[in-house]
N, C-alpha and C positions, 0 to 999 in steps of 0.2 A: 265614683267611676261609672261611666255609662257602659253597661255590658253590651248593648247593641252595637256601639262603636267598636268595641273590642272584637265582636264577632265579624264585623265588616273587615277589620284589619286582618284577622287570621284567615278569613275566607279569601281575601285578596292574595295573601301570601301563598295559600294552598292552590289557588286557581292559576297562579302564574301571571295573570294580567288583570287589569281593571275591567276589561270587556267581559272576560269569562266570569269573573267574580260577580259583576252586576247581573249577568244572566242567571247565575245560581241563586242570587239573593232576591231576584225579581224586582230590581230597581233599575233606573236608568244610570248610565255611566256618569253623567254630570252629578246626579244625586250622590252616588258612591264617592266620587272625588271630593265633594264638599264635606261628606261625613269623615273621610280620612283626614282632610285638612283640619276639621274641627277637633279630631282626636289629637293630632300633633299640637294644636294650639293649647288644648287642655293639659297635655303632658309637658309642654315646653320642650319637646324633643322632635327633631326631624327623623321620621321613620322611613321615608322613601326618598331615593334619588329619582327624579322624573326625567326620563329620556324619551321625549315624544310621547307615544302611547304606552311605553313600557315603564314599569316601576321596578326599582331594585332597592332592597333593604339597605339602609345605612348601617354603620357599625352600631349606632344606638338602637336601631330597629332590630338588629340581630340579638342584642342583649335583652330587649324588651319582649321579644316574641315568646320565649318560654314562660315568662311571668304572666303574659296575657293568657296563654293556653291553660296554665295552672289555675288562674282565677276563674276562667270560664268552666273548667272542670269542677271546681269547688261549687260554683253557682248551680251547676247541673245536679250535683250531689245534694245540695240544700233543697232544690225543687223536688227531687225524688223522695228525700227524707220527709219533707212537709206533707207530700201526698200520702206517704206511708202512715204518718202519724194521724192524719185526718181520717184515713180509712180504718185505722186500728190494725193494720197488717204489718208484716215484716218483709222487707226485700232482702236484707242481710241479717244473719244471726251471728252475733259475736259471742263466742263461747270461751269461758275460762275453765281449763281442765287440767288435772294432774297428768303427768306423763303416762303412767301405767293405765289410767282410765282411758286416755286417748288411744293408746295402742290396742288395748284388749276389748274395750267396750264401745267408746264413741266412734272410732273410725269405722268399725263394721256397721254400726247403726247409720252413719252418714251414707253408707252405700245403699241404704234402703229408702232414702229420701225420694220424694216425688218431684217431677219437674216444676210444679207450682209451689214447692216449699222454698223458704228463704235460702239464699246462698250462705253456707256456713263459713265463718272466719274464726279460726281457732288460735288461742293463745295459751301460754303456760299459766296455770293458776297462781295467783299471788300468794306467797307463803302466809300472809296475814289472814287469808280466808275469804269468805264470800263477800262480806261488806266491802273490803278493799277492791276485790275484783269487779264488783258491780259499780263501785264509785269511779273506777278508772275506765269505764265504758263497756264492760261486758253486759250482754243482755241476760245471759244464763250462766250460772257457775255450778260446776259439779264438785262437791266437797265430801270429805270422809267423816264429818261430824255434823250433828244437827245444827242447822243455821239458826241465827238469832231470831228472837220472837217477832221483830218487826218485818222480817222477810217472809214472803210466800215460799213454800217449799213442797217438794214431793219426794218421799222415800223411794229410791230406785231399786236397791237390791242389797242383800246381805251376803257377802262373798267370803269363802274360806281363806284362811292363811295356810299356805302349803309348805311342807318340808319337801323339797324336790331333790330327788336322788337319781343316780344312774341306774340303768336296768339291771346291772350286776350287783347292786347294793343289797345288803341283807334286809333292808326295809322295802324293797321294790314290790313285794307281794302283799304288803300290808295296806289297810285302808286308813288307819289312824296311828298317830304316835303321840305319846304324852310329853309335856314339856320337860319332865324329869329325865326322860331318855334323851331328849334333844340336848339338854345341858351337858351331857357327857361327850357329845360329838364336836368336831370342828365345824363351826357355823359360819356361813357366808351371809352376813346380815346387811341390810340397808342402814344408813346412819340414823341417828336418833331423831332427826327432824321428819322422818317418814312415818306415816301412821302405822303401817304393818309392824315396824320395829317397836313403836310405842306400845302396841297391843301385846306383842310378845314379851316385852319387858314387864308389863303389868302382870301377865300370866305367871312369869317366873317369880316375880316378887310375891304374888299370891301364894305360890307354892313354897316360899322360903328358900329359893334356890338362886344360884348364880351361874354364869357361863364359865365353861372350862377354857375354851379357846374360840376367839371371834376374829374374823377378817371382815372389816367394814367396807362396804361398797356404796358409791353414790348413784349407782344405776342398777336396776333389777336385772337387766339383761347381762350385765357384767357378772353379777352374782350367779346367774344361771350358767353362763359360759364357764365360770370357774368350777361350778359343780360338775358340769359335763367333763371337765378336764381332771376330775378326781380330787379336787382340792378341799372338798367338804360338802356340807348340806346347805343348799340355798333355801332360806326361809323368806318367801315373798308371797304377794297376792296375785302375781301375774299368771296368765295362762302358761302351761309348760312349754318349754322350747328346748332345742338341742337334744331331743329324744329323752328328756328327763321324765321320771315318773313322779306324779304328785301324791303326797300322803297328807291327809288332813291333820292339823295340829290341835290337840286338846289340852286344856288347862284345868285348874281346880274348879272353875265355874262352868266347864263344858267346852264346846268347840271355840277356838279362837277365830273370830270372824271380823270382817271390816264392813261397815255400812256405807252406802253411797246415797247422797241426796242431791237433788237439783234445787237451786235457789234462785229467786228473782225478786225484783222490786214489785210489790203489789200495785204500785202506782204507774208502772210502765204502761205506755200507750197500747202495747200489744200483749198485756198480761194474759188475756184469754188464750192467745196463740201460744205463748210460752208454756202455760199450763197444759195445753194439748200436746205440745212437743215433749214435755216432761213425762206425761202419761204414756206416750208412745215409746219413749226410751225405757221406761219401767217395763212395759210389755215386751219390748225387745230383749231385755235382760232375762226375763222369765223364759222366753222362747230359746234364748241362746244357752242358758245354763241350767234350765229346769226349774220346776216349781219350788224346789227347796231354797232358792235364793229370794223368793218373794218376801218382802218385809211383813212383820206381824200385822194382823188386822187392826185398822185404826191409825196406822202410821203412813198410809198411802199418800194422802194429801192433807197438809195442815200448815199452820204457822207455828212451827215448833220453837222451843226454847233450848238454848244450849250455847256452848262456847263456839267461837269462830274456828274455822278449819285450818289445819296445817296441811302440808303437801302429803300426797299419797305416794 
């Protein structure tokens, strides 16, 4: 398919006449007319009804027009992508992110991007983890477990798991609560495929305890809303909402916390730019939440080993 002929076709439609289209394309009208006939011959379709100097799309031309526009749009995207690859830069940044991380961490970070940074395109993290997200087209995946060894990664932050209560709750003036105390309350928990729930389950198992009463939620904001309505204690990693007070959760091994990592393919054409963005995101987390969320020394940038991530 000759893209130049397609551009002549769409420009003629947009211009409304062959004369105006020829002027826009900087060709003579006879040359344009020959090119349009050549396109019709190549396609085996009559695209225009010719009425003197006027051209009107045939029914076949009407059906073909959106296909031509889409093909030209894809060709433009290929040109931009190839130029980006050749230069080692990113024009668009495809991010795979868990919902909580998007709301509380990534979206505020995106607000700090510079005009010359790539345009972010965000999708939900594949439950199978970083490998699946990157294989399906993401440039950068934010995950709550150490990525596999073959991926480049940057430890972003270590964030607390909170027991969130109303301001009139007996725990509202406390800074920490033990999992043994939590187990005696009605808890509003995320389902078991969420990392904060898995971490809380592990802490209770470590203490040899079990839950007294649990209401499971598939969304952290719903758990927070129910806590605000007095239905129980929301245990989530989200920032507090609905005027709730956060109380840090501790277990037998100490504070119950969730780690975040950025992961990318080390062979990515813009791997250097991705590493820079991951570093900036880590610095943003430290600025947003304080130095206590900075990962341990030595974990900042590495190719780490570990299982793939589940959703946060």
